[in-house]
NUDO-395409 format. One record per residue (C-alpha): residue in one letter; chain; x, y, z; residue number from 1. Coordinates in steps of 0.5 Angstrom, whole numbers, plus 500, padded with zeros to 3 digits. Example, Ala and Ser with C-alpha at 12.3 -4.5 7.8 and 13.67 -1.06 7.14 Angstrom:
2
A:A:525:491:516:1;
S:A:527:498:514:2;
***
This chain:
311
M:A:176:219:854:1;
K:A:182:220:859:2;
P:A:189:221:856:3;
F:A:195:217:858:4;
R:A:202:217:856:5;
K:A:204:209:857:6;
H:A:200:203:857:7;
K:A:202:196:859:8;
G:A:197:190:858:9;
K:A:195:183:856:10;
V:A:195:182:848:11;
A:A:189:179:844:12;
P:A:189:177:837:13;
L:A:184:178:832:14;
H:A:186:175:825:15;
R:A:182:178:820:16;
H:A:183:183:815:17;
N:A:179:189:813:18;
V:A:175:189:819:19;
D:A:170:195:818:20;
T:A:166:199:823:21;
D:A:159:195:822:22;
Q:A:163:189:824:23;
I:A:166:193:830:24;
I:A:159:195:832:25;
P:A:153:193:828:26;
K:A:148:199:826:27;
Q:A:142:196:831:28;
F:A:146:198:837:29;
L:A:147:205:835:30;
K:A:141:208:838:31;
R:A:144:210:845:32;
I:A:146:218:845:33;
E:A:151:217:851:34;
R:A:158:215:849:35;
T:A:158:209:854:36;
G:A:155:202:854:37;
F:A:158:200:847:38;
G:A:163:195:850:39;
E:A:158:189:850:40;
F:A:156:190:843:41;
L:A:163:190:840:42;
F:A:164:185:835:43;
Y:A:157:182:837:44;
D:A:156:178:830:45;
W:A:162:174:831:46;
R:A:163:174:839:47;
R:A:156:171:840:48;
T:A:152:165:836:49;
Q:A:145:166:834:50;
D:A:142:164:840:51;
G:A:146:170:844:52;
S:A:151:166:847:53;
H:A:158:167:847:54;
D:A:162:163:841:55;
P:A:168:160:844:56;
S:A:171:160:838:57;
F:A:172:167:837:58;
S:A:179:169:840:59;
L:A:176:175:845:60;
N:A:172:170:848:61;
H:A:178:165:850:62;
P:A:179:165:857:63;
R:A:187:167:856:64;
H:A:185:173:853:65;
A:A:180:176:858:66;
G:A:182:183:861:67;
A:A:186:184:854:68;
S:A:187:192:853:69;
V:A:192:191:847:70;
L:A:188:189:840:71;
V:A:193:186:834:72;
T:A:189:186:828:73;
G:A:190:185:820:74;
K:A:191:190:815:75;
N:A:186:195:814:76;
F:A:182:195:821:77;
G:A:177:200:822:78;
C:A:175:201:814:79;
G:A:168:203:812:80;
S:A:164:209:814:81;
S:A:167:213:819:82;
R:A:163:211:825:83;
E:A:165:214:832:84;
H:A:161:209:836:85;
A:A:166:204:833:86;
V:A:172:208:837:87;
W:A:167:208:843:88;
A:A:166:201:843:89;
L:A:173:199:843:90;
A:A:175:204:849:91;
D:A:169:201:853:92;
F:A:171:194:852:93;
G:A:178:196:855:94;
F:A:182:197:849:95;
P:A:185:205:850:96;
P:A:185:210:844:97;
C:A:192:212:841:98;
P:A:195:216:846:99;
G:A:198:221:841:100;
N:A:191:222:838:101;
V:A:194:221:831:102;
T:A:187:218:829:103;
V:A:182:219:823:104;
R:A:177:221:829:105;
N:A:182:227:830:106;
P:A:181:233:825:107;
V:A:188:234:825:108;
W:A:190:228:822:109;
S:A:183:227:817:110;
K:A:183:232:812:111;
P:A:183:234:804:112;
L:A:190:234:801:113;
S:A:189:241:800:114;
D:A:189:243:807:115;
Y:A:195:238:809:116;
L:A:199:242:803:117;
A:A:197:249:807:118;
D:A:199:245:814:119;
F:A:206:243:811:120;
R:A:207:251:809:121;
R:A:206:253:816:122;
W:A:210:247:819:123;
V:A:216:249:815:124;
A:A:215:257:816:125;
L:A:214:256:824:126;
P:A:218:250:826:127;
D:A:216:250:833:128;
E:A:217:243:837:129;
A:A:209:241:835:130;
A:A:211:243:828:131;
H:A:217:238:828:132;
M:A:213:233:831:133;
N:A:207:233:826:134;
V:A:213:233:820:135;
A:A:216:227:823:136;
I:A:209:223:824:137;
F:A:207:225:817:138;
Y:A:214:223:814:139;
D:A:214:216:817:140;
A:A:207:215:815:141;
R:A:205:209:811:142;
A:A:198:208:807:143;
V:A:195:202:809:144;
A:A:188:203:806:145;
G:A:185:208:801:146;
D:A:188:211:796:147;
A:A:195:211:797:148;
R:A:197:216:791:149;
L:A:194:221:796:150;
L:A:199:220:801:151;
A:A:205:219:796:152;
E:A:203:226:793:153;
A:A:203:229:800:154;
K:A:209:227:802:155;
A:A:213:229:795:156;
A:A:210:236:796:157;
L:A:213:236:803:158;
I:A:220:233:801:159;
D:A:220:239:796:160;
L:A:218:244:801:161;
I:A:224:242:805:162;
R:A:229:241:800:163;
G:A:235:245:800:164;
E:A:232:249:807:165;
Q:A:238:248:811:166;
A:A:236:252:817:167;
Y:A:230:248:817:168;
L:A:233:242:817:169;
A:A:238:244:822:170;
H:A:232:246:827:171;
F:A:229:239:825:172;
A:A:235:235:827:173;
H:A:236:239:833:174;
A:A:232:234:837:175;
V:A:237:229:837:176;
D:A:240:233:843:177;
A:A:234:233:847:178;
F:A:236:227:851:179;
A:A:243:225:853:180;
T:A:247:219:851:181;
P:A:247:215:858:182;
I:A:255:213:857:183;
G:A:260:217:861:184;
L:A:267:217:863:185;
F:A:271:210:862:186;
N:A:265:207:858:187;
K:A:261:207:864:188;
L:A:253:206:864:189;
V:A:250:212:867:190;
T:A:244:211:871:191;
S:A:239:215:875:192;
E:A:237:213:882:193;
G:A:230:216:881:194;
K:A:229:211:876:195;
G:A:231:205:880:196;
D:A:238:205:878:197;
A:A:236:204:871:198;
L:A:237:208:864:199;
D:A:232:209:858:200;
L:A:233:206:852:201;
K:A:229:210:848:202;
K:A:231:217:850:203;
G:A:238:215:850:204;
G:A:239:211:844:205;
I:A:233:209:840:206;
F:A:230:216:839:207;
P:A:237:219:837:208;
I:A:238:214:831:209;
V:A:231:214:829:210;
H:A:231:222:829:211;
G:A:238:223:826:212;
I:A:236:218:820:213;
R:A:230:221:819:214;
S:A:233:228:818:215;
L:A:238:225:813:216;
A:A:233:221:810:217;
V:A:228:227:809:218;
E:A:234:232:807:219;
H:A:235:227:801:220;
G:A:228:226:799:221;
L:A:228:218:801:222;
L:A:221:215:801:223;
E:A:223:209:805:224;
T:A:219:209:812:225;
A:A:223:204:816:226;
T:A:229:206:820:227;
D:A:233:200:818:228;
K:A:231:201:810:229;
R:A:233:208:811:230;
I:A:240:207:814:231;
A:A:241:202:808:232;
R:A:239:207:803:233;
L:A:243:213:806:234;
C:A:249:208:805:235;
D:A:247:206:798:236;
I:A:247:214:796:237;
G:A:254:215:800:238;
V:A:251:219:806:239;
L:A:253:214:811:240;
Q:A:260:209:810:241;
A:A:258:202:809:242;
D:A:262:200:815:243;
F:A:258:205:820:244;
A:A:252:204:817:245;
R:A:252:196:818:246;
E:A:254:198:825:247;
L:A:249:203:826:248;
S:A:244:198:824:249;
Q:A:246:193:829:250;
T:A:246:198:834:251;
F:A:239:200:833:252;
H:A:237:192:832:253;
F:A:240:191:839:254;
L:A:237:197:843:255;
L:A:230:195:840:256;
M:A:231:187:842:257;
L:A:233:190:849:258;
R:A:227:194:849:259;
L:A:222:189:847:260;
D:A:225:184:853:261;
G:A:223:190:857:262;
Q:A:216:190:854:263;
L:A:215:183:855:264;
A:A:217:184:862:265;
A:A:213:190:863:266;
S:A:207:185:866:267;
A:A:212:184:872:268;
G:A:212:191:873:269;
A:A:218:194:870:270;
S:A:218:199:864:271;
G:A:218:197:857:272;
T:A:224:203:856:273;
L:A:228:203:862:274;
V:A:233:197:863:275;
R:A:237:196:869:276;
P:A:244:194:867:277;
S:A:245:190:874:278;
S:A:239:185:871:279;
L:A:243:184:864:280;
S:A:249:179:863:281;
S:A:256:181:863:282;
M:A:256:180:855:283;
E:A:250:184:855:284;
R:A:252:190:859:285;
D:A:259:190:854:286;
L:A:254:190:848:287;
L:A:250:196:851:288;
R:A:256:200:852:289;
D:A:259:199:845:290;
A:A:252:201:843:291;
F:A:251:207:846:292;
Q:A:258:209:844:293;
V:A:256:208:837:294;
V:A:250:213:838:295;
K:A:255:218:841:296;
Q:A:259:217:834:297;
F:A:252:218:830:298;
R:A:250:224:834:299;
E:A:256:227:833:300;
L:A:256:226:825:301;
I:A:249:229:826:302;
R:A:251:235:829:303;
H:A:257:236:824:304;
H:A:252:235:818:305;
F:A:247:240:820:306;
N:A:252:245:824:307;
L:A:248:244:830:308;
G:A:253:248:834:309;
I:A:249:254:832:310;
F:A:244:252:837:311;
***
């Protein structure tokens, strides 16, 4: 499969829970030895009537969903036997795989608990960029199928391994400085000519909040996974002052809202993470300036808390 870093496309809904691989690609179509040509058999028993014609009541057969490349489903999609043909059928139909390959078909993310415990020790002992990313992915994970106790046990082991390791936590938190906050002197928004006089909401604002909060959360052994819930919990235990926690949460949701607006406009050729200040209203630009000032304040808090000046 061809890798990609960014995707934009039409969305198609599938309002069903617990869709297993036998429903994604029925067993009678598994005789092919190549990986192509499975798309026409995707959801075959649902897409077609008994006489083989397309069922107009099935969502993917509706004209407005023609050419869709993003599939939104209910809980526990892809359960049942781990059949790689289901992945091939989805990809062949037009739904691309996870860009980061964080899927059960990737052996890195599908292994026994004992293997993950060994991974944790290696990730913490050798804290390079890939190891930090893996810790972040695992710490943010939520159980949607299977035995949730396994994930809870693994997370508890990861938290115990990291607890008190201030040098490791500093390395982990240091990623908040990966990108500059696009606000300059006199509260001026800093854009890039190479990006069409736009600025990156994710790099400049959303990521520092998400990762900074993640770093504080793992330090204190929190089990919440959503950033806003982690902010609230950090406020409850006194790590963040109530006024600043509220301001940070409002900033986070404002930046997410602007990013969502950008993603909805992506069909017109715009980027989902880039925003051109000139396209915003005067009030939105003022709010964006205020938001980035909060991000700068939060980054300074993280730098001081984890002593990032050593880097």
